[in-house]
N, C-alpha and C positions, 0 to 999 in steps of 0.2 A: 672514471674513464674520460679521456679527452676526445671530443668529437665535434664535428660541424653540426649546425642546425639540421636535424634530420628532415628529409622531404616530408612535406605536409601530407597527411593521410586524408583522402577524400572518400568517405564511406559511400558505397553505391546507393544505399537506401536513404541517406540523408547527406547529400553532398556538401551542404553549407554548415554542417555540424561544427567544424573547427574554424569557421569564419570569425576572425577576431575584429574585422573591420566593418561589420554590419552592412555588408553589400548584398545580402540576400534579397532585400527589397528591390534593388536595381535589377537583379536577375529576374525576379517575379514579373516586373513591369516589361522587361525586354521579352520575356516568354510570351506574354499577352500580345506584344507587337508581332512577334514571329508567327504566332498561331493565327493571326488575323489576315494573313495574306498567302496566296500561292503564286503571286507574281515574282519575277526576279527582283531581288532586294539585297542591298549591301548596307550593312551596319558597321560603323566604325566605333570601336571601344577605345577612347583616348585617355591617356594619362602620361605624365613624364616617366622617363626610365626609372625603374626601381620602385614604382608605386604598387606593384602587385598585380599588373594586368594579366600575366600568364596564369597566376593562381586563380584569379577570378574567372578567366576563360575556361580553365579546366573544371572548376566547380560548376559553372553554368552548363557546360557541355554534359557533365554527368547528370545534372538535374533534367535537362532536356531528354536524355536517353531514358531516364526512369519514366518519362511521360510518353514514350513510344516513338520519339524522333530518331532517325538514323543520322549520326553525326560523324564527320570526318575532321581530323586535326592535321594541319600542315605547318611545320616549323620552317618558316621561310628562310631564316638565317642559316639553318643547317643545310639548305639546298642552294644557296646563292653562288656556289662554285660553278654551276652550269650556266650556259649562255642563255638558254630559253627555259623559263620556269614551267612551261606547259607539260613536257614529258615527266619532269620531276613530280609535278602535281598529280598527274595520273598515276605515277608509280606509288605515291603515298596512299592514294585511294585503294590501290591493289593490295597494299600491305596492311590496311585497316582490318582488324579482326571483326568479322560479321558473325551473326548467328550461323551455326553449322548448316542449318537448313537452307541458308541463303547462299553459301559459298559456291557450291557447284553450279547453281543456277546463274550466277553472275560472272563467273570466270570468262565465259565466252563474250559477254558484253564488254567487260573490261578490256579484253584483247582487241575488240573492235575499236574501242575508244583510243587505245594506244596506237593502233594502225592509222586511224584518221588523224590523230594528233601528230604522229610522225610525219605525215604528208604535209601538214600545215607548217611544221618547223622547217622541213626541207625547202619548202617554197619560200620561206622567209629568209633563207641564207643570202649573204651578199652575192652579187653576180659572179665575182671571180671564183668563189667557192662552188657555186652552182656549175660553172663550166668545168672546174677541175674534177668535181665528183660526178659529173653528168647527171646532176640532180634534177634539172628542169629542161635544159635545152636539148633539142634533138641532135642525133648524130651528125647531120649535115651542118647544123649551126656550130657544133663544137669543132668540126674540121675547118670550117671557114674561119672561126675565131683563132685557131692555131696558125692559119696561113696568112692572117690579115697583115702581118708585118711586111710581107712581100707584095702586097696588093697595090694596085693603082688607085688613084683618087676615085674613079667611078666605081670600082669594085667595093671600096670602103663605103661609099654612099649607098650602094645597093644593099650591102650587108647591114648597114645601120637601119635601112628601111625594113629589111626582113626581121631584124632584132626588135624593132618597135612593134611590128605585128605580133611577134612571139610574146612580147611583154603584155600586149593586150589579151592574148589568149591565156597568159599566165594569170592575169588579173581575174578573168572569168573563172579560171580553175581554182584560184584562191577562194573566191566567193563560194563556189560550189563545195570546196573542201570544208570550209567553215560550217556551211549549212549542213553538210553530211554529218559532221561531228556533233553539231547541236541536235540534229534529229536523233542520233544514236544516244546522246546524253539524256534527251527527254525520255526515251524509252527506258533507259537505265534508272532514272529517277522515279518514274511511275512504277517500275518493278519493285524498287526498294520500299516504296510507300504503300504497297498493296498487301493486305491481309496480315494475320499474326499480331493484331493489336498495334501495328505500326501506323504512324500518322504523318501527314505532310505538314510543313515542308521538310526536305532534307537540308541539314545545316552544315556548311563547310566553314570551319574555323581556321583562320590564317593568323599565326602568332609570330612575334619578333620581326615584323616587317620593317620596323624603324632601325634595325641593326644591319640591314642588307646594303649591298652596293646600290647606288642610286639608279643605275640603268636596269638592274634586276627588279628593283622596287616598282619603277614606272612601268616596265614591261608586264609585270605580274598584274598590275591594276588594269592595263589595257587588255590582257588576255581574259580577265574576268568579265570585262564589259563586252568584248567582241565575240568570245568563244563560249563562255559559261553562262551567259545571260539567258536562261531558259526557265520556263514555268516550273515551280515546285522546288527551286533552290534559293536558299538565303545564305549569303556570305557574311561572316563576322570577322572583321579585321581588327586585331589588337595592335595599336601603334601609338607613338608619340607624335602628335600633330606637327610640332615644330620640326622634328626630324623628317617627317614625310614631305613637308613643304620645301625643306632644304634639298631633298632628293629631286623634286620637280624642278627647282631652280638649276641644279647641277646638270640636268639633262636638257632642259628647254630654255635655259638662259634666265638671267636675273630679272628681265623685264616682263616675264610672264605673269599673268594674273593667277597666282597659286591657288587662291580660294576658288576662283571660277573653274580652274582646271580640275581640281579634286571633286567639285560638285558634279562633274560629269560622271564620276565613278561611284560616289558615295551618296546613298539616299538618305541616311539618317546617322547622326553622330551623337554619341553620349559621352560626357566627360565623367570619369569615375571621381567620386568625392575624395577630397584629400584625406589620407589615412589619419586616424586618431593615434598620436604618438604614444600616449599613456597605455592604451590597450595593447598596442603592438609590442611595446617593451615588456609589459606584463606577460604577454603570450610567449615571448622569447625567454624570459626569465624562467617560465615553467618548462618550456621545451628543452632548454639546456640543463634543467634540473638543478638550478643553482641553489635552491632552498636546502638541498641535502648538504651543501657545503656550509652554509651559514648555521645549520642546525647543530653542527659540531663545534661551533665557536661560542665562547662565553657571552660575547656581546653581539651575537649573530643577527638578532632581530634589528637592533639599532643600526648595525653596519649595512644590512641589506636595504633598509629604508633610506639611509643616507645616500647610498650608491644609486638607487633608483630615482630618488628626487633630483639629484644632481644631474644624472645622465639624461633624464627626460627633459629637464630644463634646457640643457645644452643642445639636445637633438632638435628641440623646437626652435631655439634661437638660430641655429645654423641651418635649419630647413633640410635636415637629413632625409634622404629617401629611405624607403623600407630596406632597400638593398644595402645601403650604407649602415643603417642601424643594425642589420643582421651581421655585417662584417665587424662592427664595433663589439657586438655581444660575443662574437667568436674570440676576440682578443681579451675581453673581460673574463670569459670562461677560462682561457689559458692562464691568466694571472691568478684567478681564484683557485684553480686546481693545482697550481704549483706553489701555493702559499700554505705552509703548515698551520694547523688549527691554533697552535699556541704562539704563533708569530703575529705581531701587531699588523693590522690591515689599515690602509688609508683609502677609504672608499671615495672621498671627495677628490683626492689627487688622482686616483685611478680613473674616475669618470672624466676628469679634465684632460688627462694625458691621452686617453683613447680618442676623445672627441677632437683634440688638437691634431692628432696624427691624421685623422680623416679630413678635417677642415683646412688645416694649415700645415701640410707636410714639411714645408721648408722650415717653419719655425720649430716644429717637433725635431727635425734633424739636428738643429743646434744643440739639443739636449744630449746628443750622442758624443759631443766633444767637451772641451773646456769652455767655461763662460767667464767673461769679465764682468765687472760691476755694470758697465755700460750695456752689455748684452742682457743682463738680468733686468735692468731698467727698461730696455727696449721691449723685451718679451712682456713684462708686466703692463707697460703702457698699451701695447697692442691688444692685450686681452681686456684691459679696462675700456678700450674704445668699442670692443665688440660685445662685452657683457656688462650689464647694468649693475654696478656695485651697490646701488640702493637696494637691490634685491638681496635678502638675507643669505640665501644659498650661495649666490655668486660672491658676496662679500667674504663669507667664510672660506669658500673654495680658493679665491684668488689671493687672499691674504695669507692663507696657509701655503699656497704655491710659492709666493715670493719669499716667505720666511725660510722654507726648506731649500729654495734655490740658493739663498745666501749661505746657509750652513753646509749645503751639499756640494757647491761648486766653487765658492771662493776659497782659495787655498791658504791665505795668510790671515792671521788674527787682525792685522791692520786693515785689510780689505773688508773683513766682516764688521769690524768696529765702525768703519766709515759708512757702510750700508745701513747699520743700525742707527747711527747718528742721523742719517737722512730720514729714516722712518720716524724718529723722535721729533724731528722738526715738523714733519707732516702731522704728527699727533696733536700739535697745538695750532694747526692751521685754522684760518677763518672759514675755510670751506668745510661745512659739516660732513659732507660725504667723504672727502679725503681724510678728515680728522678721524672719523669712525673707522675707516678702512685701516689706517695706520695703527690705531690703538689695538685693533684686532690682530694685526700682523705682529705687533710687539708681544701680545699675549702668547702667540705661537712661538716667538723667539724664546721666551721664558721657558715654555714647555720643552723646546728642543734642548735647552741647556741642562735639563734635568733627566732627559732620557737618552737612549743609545740609538736613536733612529735618524740621525742627521742626514744620512745618505738615502732617505726614503725614496726620493724622486729618482735618483740614479738607479736604485734597485728595481723600481717599477719599470723604468725605461728599458733596463736590461732584460726583464721578463717579457715585456711586450715585444721587444726587438730580437728576442732569442739570442742575447749576447752573453748569457750566463748558463751554466749547467743547470738544467731544470729537472725536477723530480715530480712526477704526477702523484698528487695526494688523493687518496680515496677513489 
């Protein structure tokens, strides 16, 4: 059966059971940090996009819940279509499934939070909207605003004075509204953390912040600081620090001290360690159940080992994120499951083509059409610059790639003969690296001349790109 990588299971009794990146120690240390304070605290979990921040956050959230903490999860990216994150954030709190014994008790408190939050949002609307919706200004001020176009200079000055006084009253009202909200939130948090084996603090997880609109991102940080900063709450923000800094620049200008600005909101930052590519690839190999495919093949063990060695090396060289590695395995899974067990497999070429598509899509696209000898030379040179052909795996992979390009893409015998002559010249080069590479490529040329797989690369590209009729095997 062909399928995507199934969503990772997080067992409630052992949340890090399926952790392949050995991040449970980071979670244990963060748990000690969280449990050591009842003050308002903001922790930033930082890693580039695709490094598994969301999975780590969900595992750690589950671990904290097993220890008695009430936790809330807010996917910022799914809510950045709203102008102000405050109401969306309270709405997610309301949707969180609590213990049945808690639900009825807290419904009234959540409604109060929503009411106070609504007042804060309405007060923050631009003046034109306030007037139009009668959100803040009194009836007399609204009438005067509508008549102002026909007023004299002195009337305009008087109205401006009245409006200034009203803005001062609004400022005091804003302060009072925020304080009312924080008072109610404090009661809510204390209620959540009382009895039933529950413990403080309550932990609010905010995920996918680095994918949001810049204005939404910055406003959410400001809301956390201004409105949600109460005793007994810890916020955990999952983000890419570089993306977060770019949002700050977009909103406040390129001259702003980005680090200083973010330090106003974030109390402690932790960078997730770079994932171990080998372990993650092995994890995906098992998750996609690829071993069941190789088990049906006569040389399955050797093929699977070659595929994994080549792809792991490529993923490390190209610095693929976990998300890109997963996408590559989805394509590898497609090819493997559409290749009959008795058909020859080219694991090195498969690994290279999938990696090339992810890393250099423009170069990969060239393989969808006709190639000249100059094109083949250009592709080979590009890969040689990126991959060290002193490495045995890369030497074998690239030399096989070039040999099969010659026989799969050059249409005339004369063109093929010319390309082979060029390889023979390199095979006696004074450069030992080039000499060894060319000699290996010529061995593949001999192999191609005796088998029926000269179009191997074209077939693999067709499978990866869905250009041929596929049949799912097994």
